[in-house]
N, C-alpha and C positions, 0 to 999 in steps of 0.2 A: 629019223626024219625031222629032227629038231634043227631048225636053221635060225634060231634066235640069236645065238652068239656069233655065228659066222654063216655066210651064204656063198654059193658058187659065184664066181666073178664072170659076168657077161664078157665075151671076147671084145665087144665094141667098147666097153668101159676100159679094159686093159689097153687097147689101142690108143684111146684118148688120154689115158693117164700116164702111159709109159714115158713120154718126154719129161713129165714133171717128177717122175720117180728117179730118173737117171740124170737128166741134164739141168732142169730148171727146178731145183729143190729148195729154193729160198723161202723164207717165212714171208707170207703176204703182208704181214704187219711191219716188216722191216723196210722202211721207206728211204733208207740211206744208201742203197746199193742196187745194182741191176738185178740181182737174184730176187730181191724182194719186189721190185717193180714188175718183173715178168710174172711172178706168182700172183701178185695182186691183180694184174690184168686178167690172168686166167680165171681167178676166183670170180671176178666181176662178170666175165663171159658166162661162166657156169651159172651164176646167180640169175642172169638174164634169161638163159635157156630154161632153167627150172621155172622161173616166174611165168614165162610165156606158155610153157606146157600146162600149167595149172590155172592160168588166168589171174595171176597175182601181180602185185607191184614188187619189183625187185627188192625194195627196201623191207619187204615182209619176209624175205627168205633169209634164214639164219642157218649157217652150217655149224654143226657141233661135232665133238669128238666121239660121241656115243650116246647110248640110250639114257644113262643116268643124267648126263648134262642136259639132254633134251627134255626129260621129264621134269627136272628142276626148273628149267626156264618156263615150261608150260605152267607149272604150279605157281611160280612167282608171278607170271603175267596174268593168270586168271584171278589171283588174289589181289592184284593191284587195282586201286580205285578207278583208274582211267579205263581199264579193261571191263570192269563191272558196269561202268556207265554206258558202254557200247552195246551191252546185251539187252 
């Protein structure tokens, strides 16, 4: 029953992601070619969707590669003086 390392994939997610796993697989940070442009546009649409679902500003949404990276960002942000001033 441990789904910490992996979880079942919702079929709706597979349907949404399939084009980007097969046809539009460019790096969204590669801005010198169409593959990168298409991926960047998709990432920005996803960022907007997530932000609207949780009532956040899209600039607050950060996609990471996994839990360790997410944890490190959270720790660094919390220890940053600007973050502490907001609290």
